[in-house]
C-alpha positions in Angstrom: 92.6 12.5 0.0 91.1 9.1 0.8 87.3 8.9 0.7 85.6 6.6 3.2 82.2 4.9 2.7 80.4 2.9 5.3 77.0 1.6 6.3 76.5 2.2 10.0 73.9 1.5 12.7 73.6 4.5 15.0 74.4 3.8 18.6 72.8 7.0 19.9 70.6 9.9 18.8 72.5 12.6 16.8 73.4 15.9 18.4 72.9 19.1 16.5 75.3 21.9 17.6 76.5 25.3 16.4 80.2 25.9 16.5 81.6 29.3 15.5 78.2 30.0 13.8 78.3 26.8 11.7 75.9 23.9 12.1 77.3 20.4 12.8 75.5 17.1 13.4 77.5 14.7 15.5 76.7 11.0 15.7 78.4 7.6 16.1 77.6 4.3 14.5 78.7 0.7 14.4 80.0 -1.1 11.3 80.1 -4.9 11.6 82.0 -7.4 9.4 82.6 -11.1 9.6 86.2 -12.5 9.5 86.7 -16.2 9.7 83.3 -16.8 11.3 83.8 -14.0 13.9 82.0 -10.7 13.8 84.1 -7.6 14.3 82.3 -4.4 15.2 84.0 -1.0 14.7 82.5 2.2 16.2 82.9 5.4 14.1 82.4 9.0 15.2 80.9 11.2 12.5 80.5 14.9 12.0 78.2 16.4 9.2 78.9 20.1 8.8 76.7 22.5 6.8 73.2 23.9 6.5 71.4 20.7 5.6 70.4 19.9 9.2 66.9 18.5 8.6 68.3 15.0 8.4 69.4 15.3 12.1 65.7 14.7 13.1 65.9 11.2 11.7 69.3 10.2 13.0 68.1 8.2 16.0 69.6 5.3 17.9 69.2 2.1 15.7 68.8 3.9 12.4 70.9 2.5 9.5 72.7 5.1 7.4 75.1 5.1 4.5 77.9 7.8 4.8 80.6 9.1 2.6 83.3 11.3 3.8 86.9 11.9 4.7 88.9 10.7 7.7 89.9 13.2 10.4 92.3 12.7 13.2 92.3 15.1 16.1 94.2 15.1 19.4 93.6 16.6 22.7 95.1 16.8 26.2 93.2 14.6 28.7 92.7 15.5 32.3 95.4 13.1 33.3 97.9 14.9 31.1 98.1 12.2 28.4 97.5 13.0 24.7 94.4 11.3 23.3 93.7 10.8 19.6 90.2 10.6 18.0 89.6 9.2 14.6 86.4 10.2 12.9 84.7 10.8 9.5 83.9 14.3 8.2 80.7 13.3 6.4 80.1 14.8 3.0 77.0 12.7 2.1 74.5 10.8 4.2 71.5 8.6 3.3 69.0 7.1 5.6 68.6 3.4 4.8 65.9 2.5 7.3 64.4 3.8 10.5 64.4 1.7 13.6 61.3 0.0 14.7 61.1 2.0 17.9 60.8 5.2 15.9 57.4 4.0 14.6 58.3 5.0 11.1 58.0 2.9 8.0 61.2 1.3 6.7 62.0 3.1 3.4 64.9 4.8 1.9 65.0 8.6 2.4 67.8 10.5 0.7 69.3 13.7 2.0 68.6 16.9 0.0 71.2 17.2 -2.7 72.9 20.3 -3.9 72.4 21.0 -7.7 75.3 19.8 -9.8 75.2 22.8 -12.0 73.7 26.3 -11.8 72.6 26.0 -15.4 68.8 26.0 -16.2 67.7 22.6 -17.7 66.4 24.5 -20.7 69.9 25.7 -21.5 71.2 22.2 -22.0 72.2 21.3 -25.6 70.5 17.9 -25.5 
């Protein structure tokens, strides 16, 4: 499956929800690139599932984040009867790159808590 990476500027504060007993953080962000002197901005909806929800407190409008994840495509029936399609990223990893000035926080890199790669004790390693 294709893995997506992006640096985004959040366009709104993240929303923390529980769906079927599972935590999900929803947010959207803008990614801008220059093509032939013109700036193109793409908005991306993101969903971060799991128990590592502390990062949601820092996902405020204007915050810059780096995300890794996988594309998701969902469809739904709109009120007018048409079928709408939503493209989003199911985020597997997120890093805060800088807080916005309005959050009155210092600009510094803050990394999300990481899961251990191995359940082995460091003392058990052969090197």
